[in-house]
C-alpha positions, 0 to 999 in steps of 0.5 A: 366925300364921305359915304353917309352910311353906318358908323360905329362910335365906341365910348358914345357916353363918354365926353368926346364920344358924346360930342362926336355922335351929336356932330355925326348925326347932324351930318346925316350919318346913321350912328351906332353908339356903344358904351358900358356906362362903367363907374370909373367916374360919375355915371350920372353924367354918362346917362345924361349924355345919352338921354340928351342924344336921344332927345336931340337926334332922330331915332333912325340916326342914333342907336345906343347899345350897352356893351363891354368892348372887352367881352366878345360875347357882348360885341356879338350884338353888333353883328347885324350892322354893316359899318362903313367907318369905326371911330373907337373912343372907348377906353379906361381913361386917365393916368391916375386910374391906371395906377389904381386899376391896372388890370381893368385898364389892360382889359379895356384898352388892350383886349378891348381894342383888339376886339374892335379891330376884329369888328373893323376887319369883319366889316372891311371898313373904309377907315378905322379911327381910334383914340390915342393920347399925348401920354404916349410921348412920356419922358420925351424932352424935345418940344413940341411933340411931333408925330415922328418923335420916338415914343418908347418911354411911356411913364405909366400903364395908360400911356403904354396901353395907347402905344400898344394900340398904335402898334396893333393898328399898324399891324392891322392896317398892314395885314388887312389893307384897311386905313387906320388913324390914331388920334393923339388927343391933348388935354381935351376940355369943354362942356359935358367934360369928364368930372375926373379931369382937373378943370372940372374937379377943381371947379367943384371943389372951389365951390364946395370950399374944399382943398384942391390938390395941385401936383408939382407946385402947379408947374405942370403945363398942358396943351389944353384943346377945346372940344369943338376943335377936336370934333372938327378935326375928327371930321376933317380927317375922316373926309381927307384925301391928303393921306399917303396912299401907301401909308395905311396907318397914321398918327395925328396930334390933336392939340392947340400948339400952346402951353398953359400953366396949371396955375393959370387954369386955377386963376381963370376958375377963380375969376369966373366963379369969383371965389378963391381956391384953397390950394394944397401943393403936392410934389410931382408924381413919377407917372405925370408928364411935366408938360405937353405941347403939340406940333400940329403941322400935320393936322393943319395940312389936313385942315388948313382952316384949323383955328383954336379957341383961346383958353380963357374963352374955352374955360368961360364956355365950360363954366356957363355949361357947368352952372346950368348943369349943376344949378341945383347942386350949387344954387346958381 
């Protein structure tokens, strides 16, 4: 059983962080959520997520603090709390953002990660969990991607920063004897998602009658993972006693074990919106992975009941939310 005491969730205004706070408070955890509400994508949805959390959670169970993880002086605000668990999701996400703003990505994803490790050490937490990414598999050609595969060939700075996180966490666990787990997320999607991700961005541009840029002639394949399964997996991992006690640091794939072509995503969007996409095919970017595909044997050992949402159904749920959230933007 897990101790329902204070838990720190970083990136609480982010897509996964928002859903995690909602889940953990419903389970009775006292959650402190932090976020700097930066403008790396539309701040409106970040603010709306926090407003929604404040509306649905009891005040005693959720406290939101605005601060930057890469600034130690701001993190001093957290000193009065005694955290039992930390789930670190805050980062500058996205491959293309790392190409445009590499220094910001370094400060947040590496310096910020180290700062959160210091908080985990100070609190002697029972379990430190953090967001890694399928991007760490980089140039690997063996599919599906397994946690035991070599990940020494990142294709971009974002992937390299996540690989660095895994190395730092390994050393942290070894020195401090604190359990840590890296969550290698595979293309998470769903309601309240990130507006800069393909499924969300394409939805807007289709409805605006604007071109959508499709790289690699639409031949990219992704292991799209619905948000509900991601949150379920995090909770199961937090609860689990199936880890090797001698191995304090682990990485776990959080995926669906199915590949979807990018063009299939576009077809579903066209079907549900009843509107054709205006596609501009572009050659592949060197920083892009051709496909992602998760081996989830380790996840299923921890959660034998794991069952994923069919992609067509997951996209339908996203679009139902999208139409409600954007009803004033598109006159639904």
